[in-house]
C-alpha positions in Angstrom: 123.7 -52.7 155.2 124.3 -49.1 154.6 127.0 -48.4 152.0 129.7 -45.9 152.8 131.8 -44.0 150.4 135.5 -45.0 150.2 138.0 -42.5 151.5 139.4 -40.0 149.0 142.5 -41.1 147.2 145.6 -38.9 147.4 145.2 -38.1 143.8 141.7 -36.8 144.4 142.7 -34.4 147.2 141.9 -30.7 146.8 144.6 -28.6 145.1 147.1 -26.9 147.3 146.3 -23.4 148.4 149.1 -21.9 146.2 147.6 -23.6 143.1 144.2 -22.1 144.0 145.7 -18.7 144.3 147.5 -19.0 141.0 144.3 -20.0 139.3 142.3 -17.2 140.8 145.0 -14.6 139.9 145.4 -15.9 136.4 141.7 -15.8 135.4 140.4 -12.9 137.5 138.5 -10.2 135.6 140.5 -7.7 137.7 144.0 -6.8 136.5 146.5 -8.6 138.7 150.1 -7.9 138.1 153.3 -8.7 140.0 156.2 -6.2 140.3 159.7 -6.9 141.7 161.7 -4.6 143.9 163.0 -2.7 140.8 159.5 -1.9 139.6 159.6 -4.4 136.7 156.5 -6.3 135.8 157.0 -10.0 136.4 153.4 -11.3 136.5 150.4 -10.4 134.2 147.0 -12.1 134.2 144.2 -12.3 131.7 142.3 -9.5 133.4 145.3 -7.2 133.0 145.4 -8.0 129.2 141.8 -7.0 128.8 142.1 -3.8 130.8 145.4 -2.5 129.5 145.5 -4.1 126.1 149.0 -5.6 126.5 149.6 -9.4 126.1 151.9 -11.0 128.7 154.9 -11.3 126.2 154.5 -7.6 125.4 154.5 -6.3 129.0 156.5 -8.7 131.1 159.9 -7.2 131.9 158.7 -3.7 131.3 158.6 -1.0 134.0 155.3 -0.6 135.7 155.5 3.1 135.2 154.8 2.4 131.6 151.1 1.9 132.7 150.9 5.3 134.5 149.9 8.5 132.7 152.5 11.3 132.4 150.8 13.6 135.0 150.8 10.9 137.7 154.0 9.1 136.7 156.6 10.8 138.9 154.5 10.8 142.1 153.3 7.2 141.7 156.9 6.1 140.9 158.2 7.5 144.2 155.3 6.0 146.2 155.8 2.6 144.5 159.5 2.7 145.2 159.0 3.4 148.9 156.3 0.7 149.1 158.5 -2.0 147.4 161.3 -1.3 149.9 158.9 -2.0 152.7 158.9 1.5 154.0 155.1 2.0 153.6 153.7 -1.1 155.3 152.4 -4.2 153.7 149.4 -2.7 151.8 148.6 0.4 149.9 145.8 1.8 147.8 146.4 4.2 144.9 144.0 6.0 142.6 145.3 7.6 139.5 145.2 7.7 135.7 146.5 4.7 133.8 147.4 4.2 130.1 146.3 1.5 127.8 148.5 0.1 125.0 146.7 2.4 122.5 147.7 5.5 124.6 144.2 6.2 125.9 143.9 7.1 129.6 141.4 5.9 132.1 141.0 6.2 135.9 142.2 3.2 137.9 142.3 2.0 141.5 145.4 -0.1 142.4 145.5 -2.1 145.6 149.1 -3.1 146.5 150.3 -5.9 148.8 153.8 -7.4 149.5 154.8 -11.0 149.9 158.1 -12.7 150.3 159.2 -15.0 147.5 162.5 -16.8 147.7 163.7 -14.2 150.2 162.8 -11.3 147.9 160.0 -8.8 148.1 157.3 -9.1 145.4 154.6 -6.5 145.0 151.2 -7.7 143.9 148.7 -5.1 142.5 145.0 -5.6 141.8 143.8 -2.9 139.4 140.2 -1.9 138.5 138.9 0.4 135.9 136.8 2.9 137.9 135.6 5.0 134.9 132.0 4.2 135.7 132.4 5.0 139.3 134.2 8.3 138.5 131.4 9.2 136.0 128.8 8.5 138.7 130.7 10.6 141.2 131.0 13.5 138.7 127.3 13.3 137.9 126.5 13.4 141.6 128.8 16.4 142.1 127.2 18.3 139.2 123.8 17.4 140.5 124.7 18.7 144.0 126.2 21.9 142.5 123.0 22.5 140.6 120.9 21.8 143.7 123.1 24.1 145.8 123.0 26.9 143.2 119.2 26.5 142.9 118.9 26.5 146.7 121.1 29.6 147.0 119.5 31.7 144.3 115.8 30.7 144.9 113.6 33.7 145.5 111.3 31.6 147.7 112.4 30.9 151.3 113.5 27.3 151.2 114.6 25.2 154.2 115.4 21.6 155.2 115.4 20.3 158.8 116.5 17.0 160.4 114.4 16.2 163.5 116.6 13.7 165.3 119.7 16.0 165.1 117.8 19.2 165.4 119.7 20.7 162.5 118.6 22.5 159.4 119.7 24.6 156.5 118.0 27.5 154.6 118.6 30.0 151.8 119.1 33.8 151.8 115.4 34.3 151.1 114.6 32.5 154.4 116.8 35.0 156.2 115.0 37.9 154.5 111.6 36.6 155.3 111.9 36.9 159.0 115.0 39.0 159.2 116.8 36.3 161.2 120.2 35.0 160.0 120.5 31.3 159.5 122.6 30.8 162.6 119.9 32.4 164.7 117.2 30.3 163.0 119.2 27.1 163.7 119.6 27.9 167.4 115.9 28.9 167.8 113.1 26.5 168.4 110.5 26.4 165.6 107.8 27.7 168.0 109.8 30.8 168.8 108.6 32.6 165.7 105.0 31.5 165.9 102.2 33.5 167.3 100.3 31.8 170.1 97.3 31.2 167.9 99.5 29.6 165.2 101.3 27.1 167.5 98.3 24.9 168.3 97.0 25.2 164.7 100.3 24.2 163.2 100.6 21.2 165.5 97.1 20.0 164.5 97.9 20.5 160.8 101.1 18.6 161.0 99.5 15.7 162.9 96.7 15.7 160.3 99.1 15.7 157.4 101.3 12.9 158.9 98.3 10.7 159.6 97.0 11.2 156.1 100.4 10.4 154.6 100.4 13.3 152.2 103.6 14.0 150.4 103.4 17.8 150.1 101.0 20.0 152.0 100.2 23.7 152.3 99.8 25.4 155.7 98.9 29.1 156.1 99.9 30.7 159.4 101.2 33.8 161.1 104.8 34.2 162.3 106.8 37.0 164.0 109.6 38.8 162.2 112.6 39.7 164.2 111.2 43.2 164.8 108.0 41.8 166.3 105.8 42.4 163.2 103.3 39.7 162.3 103.2 38.4 158.8 101.1 35.8 157.2 103.0 33.0 155.4 102.1 30.1 153.2 104.3 27.1 153.9 104.7 24.0 151.8 106.0 21.0 153.7 107.4 17.7 152.4 107.9 15.1 155.1 110.9 12.8 155.1 110.4 9.2 156.3 113.0 6.5 156.6 112.0 3.0 157.4 108.5 4.2 158.3 109.8 6.8 160.8 109.5 10.6 160.5 113.0 12.1 160.5 112.7 15.5 159.0 111.1 17.8 156.4 111.9 20.1 153.5 109.8 23.0 152.4 109.4 26.6 151.3 107.7 29.7 152.8 106.4 32.8 151.2 105.0 36.0 152.6 101.4 36.3 151.6 100.5 39.2 153.8 100.1 41.7 150.9 98.3 39.1 148.8 95.7 38.6 151.6 95.3 42.4 151.9 94.6 42.7 148.2 92.3 39.7 148.4 90.4 41.4 151.3 90.2 44.6 149.3 88.8 42.8 146.3 86.3 40.9 148.4 85.2 44.1 150.1 84.7 45.8 146.7 82.7 42.8 145.5 80.5 42.9 148.6 80.0 46.7 148.0 79.0 45.9 144.4 76.7 43.1 145.5 75.0 45.5 148.0 74.6 48.1 145.2 73.0 45.6 143.0 70.8 44.5 145.9 69.7 48.1 146.5 69.0 48.6 142.7 66.8 45.5 142.7 64.9 46.6 145.8 64.4 50.1 144.5 61.9 48.5 142.1 59.9 47.2 145.0 59.9 49.7 148.0 57.6 47.3 149.9 60.3 44.7 150.1 63.3 47.0 150.4 66.0 45.5 152.6 64.6 41.9 152.1 67.8 40.6 150.4 70.1 42.2 153.0 68.1 40.8 155.9 68.1 37.4 154.3 71.8 37.7 153.8 72.5 38.6 157.4 70.2 35.9 158.7 71.9 33.3 156.4 75.2 34.3 157.8 74.0 34.0 161.4 72.6 30.5 160.7 75.8 29.4 159.1 77.8 30.6 162.0 75.5 28.8 164.5 75.8 25.6 162.4 79.6 25.8 162.8 80.2 26.1 159.0 83.6 27.1 157.6 84.2 30.8 157.4 84.3 30.8 153.6 80.9 29.1 153.4 79.5 31.6 155.8 80.8 34.4 153.6 79.2 32.8 150.6 75.9 32.4 152.3 75.9 36.2 152.8 76.5 36.7 149.1 73.8 34.1 148.3 71.3 36.2 150.3 72.3 39.5 148.7 71.8 38.1 145.2 69.1 35.4 145.5 66.3 37.7 144.2 68.3 39.4 141.4 65.8 37.9 138.9 63.1 40.3 140.2 64.5 43.0 137.9 62.6 41.3 135.2 59.2 41.7 137.0 57.1 44.8 136.2 57.0 47.2 139.1 53.3 47.4 138.9 53.1 43.7 139.9 55.7 44.0 142.7 53.9 47.0 144.3 50.3 45.8 143.6 48.2 45.8 146.8 45.7 42.9 147.4 45.7 39.5 145.9 47.7 38.7 142.7 46.1 36.9 139.7 47.5 33.6 138.7 49.3 35.1 135.7 50.9 37.7 138.0 52.1 34.9 140.3 53.5 33.1 137.3 55.6 36.2 136.5 56.8 36.5 140.1 57.8 32.8 140.2 59.8 33.2 137.0 62.3 35.4 138.9 64.2 32.3 140.0 64.9 31.3 136.4 65.7 34.9 135.4 68.1 35.2 138.4 69.9 32.0 137.3 70.2 33.3 133.8 71.9 36.4 135.0 74.3 34.8 137.4 75.3 31.5 135.8 77.9 33.0 133.4 79.1 35.7 135.9 82.1 33.6 137.2 80.8 33.8 140.7 81.3 31.1 143.4 79.4 28.2 141.9 76.4 27.7 144.2 75.2 31.4 144.0 73.5 30.9 140.7 72.0 27.6 141.9 70.7 29.3 145.1 69.0 32.0 143.0 67.3 29.2 140.9 66.4 26.9 143.8 65.7 29.0 146.9 61.9 28.4 146.5 62.3 24.6 146.1 61.2 22.4 148.9 62.5 19.0 150.2 59.2 17.2 149.3 59.1 18.6 145.7 56.3 21.1 146.5 58.4 24.2 145.6 59.2 25.9 142.3 60.4 26.3 139.5 61.0 22.6 138.9 59.6 20.9 142.0 62.9 19.1 142.6 63.4 17.2 145.9 65.9 16.9 148.7 68.6 14.8 147.1 69.1 17.5 144.4 69.2 20.5 146.7 72.6 21.7 148.0 73.2 22.7 151.7 73.4 26.4 150.9 70.0 26.2 149.1 68.5 24.6 152.2 69.7 27.4 154.4 68.6 30.2 152.1 65.2 28.6 151.7 64.5 28.7 155.4 66.0 32.2 155.8 63.9 33.5 152.9 60.7 32.1 154.4 61.4 33.6 157.9 62.2 37.0 156.5 59.2 37.1 154.1 56.7 35.9 156.7 58.1 38.4 159.3 57.8 41.4 156.9 54.9 43.4 155.5 53.9 42.8 151.9 51.5 44.8 149.7 49.1 41.9 149.5 49.3 40.8 153.2 50.4 42.0 156.6 53.5 40.6 158.4 52.9 37.3 160.2 53.3 36.8 163.9 56.3 35.0 165.5 53.9 32.2 166.4 52.9 31.8 162.7 56.6 31.7 161.7 57.5 29.1 164.3 54.5 27.0 163.4 55.4 27.1 159.7 58.9 25.9 160.4 57.9 23.2 162.9 55.2 21.9 160.6 57.6 21.8 157.6 60.6 20.4 159.5 62.0 17.5 157.6 59.3 17.6 154.9 59.6 21.0 153.3 62.6 22.4 155.2 65.9 20.9 156.2 65.6 19.7 159.8 69.2 20.8 160.8 68.6 24.3 159.6 65.2 24.5 161.3 66.7 23.3 164.6 69.2 26.2 164.4 66.7 28.7 163.3 64.0 28.1 166.0 66.0 29.3 169.0 67.2 32.4 167.0 63.5 33.3 166.4 62.4 32.6 169.9 65.2 34.7 171.4 64.7 37.5 168.9 68.3 37.2 167.9 67.3 37.0 164.2 65.9 40.5 164.3 68.9 41.9 166.1 71.1 40.5 163.4 69.2 42.5 160.8 70.0 45.7 162.5 73.5 44.8 163.7 76.7 44.1 161.8 78.2 45.8 158.9 77.7 43.9 155.6 81.4 43.9 155.0 82.2 42.1 158.3 81.8 38.6 156.9 84.6 39.0 154.4 86.7 41.0 156.8 86.5 38.2 159.4 87.3 35.5 156.9 90.4 37.3 155.6 91.6 38.4 159.0 91.2 35.0 160.6 
């Protein structure tokens, strides 16, 4: 038979509600004090002793204003008096500065309530030392002030936007950048200042950045100033996500139009210098004059038809201009010698790749240029020179220059042989496709040769156009 617990005896019943309240008030860590209608303290718990430093015998019977600092005393006394007469409702919340027994002040929050006791009003107050909270609030205010000052005085155009609310803020530099005031920018759609070319580009870039989960990203694009002038800006975006949802972004913008103009000028000057060096080299060998420039133009054409990035296409052009720079070390008598060359003479000619690498490797040029000078006679199957290295060690730019160099050399007259026919050139590439020469490069080159476009490229565009197109894009 299942046993059952006997009913509770009367003596075991839970304490009355009033007794529970008294126990809670007496031992609460908050300061709890009772005040009669005259403002005299009539109740004082342990928490109040710890916070204010007064024991119960010391404080009971004293006016509550004794706990309030001088600067708050008069105002709080009036408010307390009105509250204790029932004129201010049944609850109140007061913040102010309190005094400890030792005279030190601290911020306090007092929550007042009124209850009836023996027909008289009794005010109960729960007090908390809010020093830590006030310190935190002050630190936050100071941090916000520093942020706002930094935001206001920043020389960069800084902005912040909230997508759901379609709101945003910016600094004075943002106004100066586009000559729009902040009110105008807030009312405008972001696409209103974009050129038509930039709109689709920006959308793709943002989608790409969001999908990659990048925290800060750079985007270069064109915008319209208020007067209709186009400027090129670099924009850094930091995307804000809350609970996995994109809600806004912060960022900065800077006008890089002048920087790009200077960059273009420097690149044009460098291209001019590279062309001068190219002509100096070829002046030693009148029979191959123009070889490097033709290889450069052909490499650029192949790179474009392969869909390579604009900066790589530009570098291919430089590769072509400088790939034979090592020929300055070869005696002119060998370069211009008619008829077949002796083995020793061939050895000197082959050494131009190492000589070129030695000249370019410490010149602080784009990294692959020196490697191209060294390796443009290497072949995928290891049959080339100077080291006989194979496909896995040859970079993509080397593979392109190697094919372009062969096509130009075979198509041009040399002192020791006549120019080869188009049929000969096509056969060389087809036979070597995938063995000596990169198959992808050959596949692009063949139609260029068959259509004659490769020869038109030699007599067409200005050598500066590659850099101009890259910087103007």
